[in-house]
C-alpha positions in Angstrom: -54.9 59.8 271.8 -52.4 59.0 274.5 -49.6 59.9 272.7 -50.5 63.5 272.9 -48.2 66.1 274.7 -50.1 68.2 277.4 -49.0 71.4 276.2 -47.4 71.5 272.9 -46.3 75.1 272.9 -44.0 75.1 275.6 -41.6 72.3 273.6 -41.3 75.0 270.8 -40.9 77.8 273.3 -37.6 79.8 273.1 -37.0 81.9 276.1 -36.5 85.6 275.2 -32.7 87.1 276.5 -34.5 90.2 278.1 -36.6 87.7 280.1 -33.9 85.8 281.1 -31.4 89.0 282.3 -34.6 90.2 284.4 -35.1 87.0 286.1 -31.4 86.6 287.0 -31.4 90.3 288.2 -34.3 89.5 290.2 -32.3 86.3 292.0 -29.6 87.7 292.5 -31.2 90.6 294.0 -32.8 87.9 296.4 -29.3 86.4 297.2 -27.6 89.6 298.3 -30.6 90.5 300.4 -30.4 87.2 302.1 -26.9 87.4 302.3 -27.0 90.8 304.1 -29.6 89.7 306.1 -27.7 86.8 307.4 -24.7 88.6 307.8 -26.7 90.9 310.1 -27.9 88.3 312.0 -24.8 86.9 312.9 -22.7 90.0 313.5 -25.2 91.1 315.7 -25.6 87.7 317.9 -21.8 86.6 317.4 -20.8 87.4 321.2 -23.6 85.3 322.5 -22.7 82.4 320.1 -18.9 82.6 321.1 -19.5 82.6 324.5 -20.8 78.9 324.3 -18.0 76.4 324.1 -19.8 74.0 322.1 -20.8 76.6 319.4 -16.3 77.9 319.6 -15.4 74.1 319.4 -17.6 74.1 316.3 -16.7 77.3 314.8 -12.8 76.3 315.7 -13.1 72.8 313.9 -14.7 74.4 310.5 -11.9 77.0 310.4 -9.1 74.6 310.7 -10.1 72.1 308.2 -8.3 72.4 304.6 -11.8 72.8 302.9 -12.7 75.8 304.9 -10.7 77.9 302.7 -12.1 76.6 299.5 -15.3 77.0 300.8 -15.3 80.3 301.9 -13.4 81.8 298.6 -16.6 79.8 296.4 -19.2 81.8 298.6 -17.1 84.9 298.1 -16.4 84.5 294.3 -20.5 83.6 294.2 -21.6 86.8 296.5 -19.1 89.3 294.5 -20.5 87.6 291.0 -24.1 88.5 292.3 -23.0 91.9 293.5 -21.4 92.4 289.9 -23.7 91.1 287.7 -26.8 93.2 290.0 -24.9 96.4 289.6 -23.8 95.9 285.9 -27.4 95.3 285.2 -28.6 98.2 286.7 -26.4 100.5 284.7 -27.6 98.8 281.7 -30.9 99.1 282.3 -30.3 102.9 283.0 -28.3 103.3 279.7 -30.7 101.6 277.8 -33.7 103.0 279.6 -32.1 107.0 279.0 -30.4 106.7 275.7 -33.2 107.2 273.8 -31.9 104.9 270.9 -29.5 107.5 270.4 -26.3 105.1 270.9 -26.2 102.4 268.1 -25.6 99.4 270.8 -28.2 100.7 273.5 -31.0 101.4 271.3 -34.1 99.2 271.5 -33.7 96.5 269.5 -32.5 92.9 269.2 -28.8 93.8 267.9 -28.4 96.0 270.6 -30.1 93.8 273.1 -27.5 90.6 271.9 -24.5 93.0 272.1 -25.0 94.7 275.6 -26.0 91.4 276.9 -22.5 89.6 275.9 -21.0 92.8 277.0 -22.7 92.3 280.7 -21.8 88.7 280.9 -17.8 89.3 279.9 -17.8 92.3 282.5 -19.1 90.6 284.9 -17.0 87.4 284.6 -14.0 89.6 284.1 -14.5 92.2 287.2 -15.9 89.3 289.5 -12.8 87.1 288.8 -10.5 90.0 289.0 -11.7 91.3 292.8 -11.9 87.9 293.7 -7.7 87.5 292.6 -7.2 90.8 294.9 -8.8 89.3 297.8 
């Protein structure tokens, strides 16, 4: 009796791709919102922060470090990836909702969902990397 799993159905559960995309879209929206709010906060308080000598020294120290470029570019790539994914997922949702099943790949079946999901990931990676390279 001690060897039984507590929840045997959880071990055989396979997450659905539609729910994974929905959860990822919500997470990307939250990340974009938090990034925007932090950006607004820092932008509104920049004069107050840069007037302090201590903060200016810390800011100068992090800007002059060699890993600051890598850290900043990785953060930019992460934000660009979230924005592109959120945007393309919204377009996919609109196309899937308003096509009415007239297009083969936007129909309400699993084949269309898998095709559009793979296309969404490929476009997200491709567009994000392209925009990141332009910056």
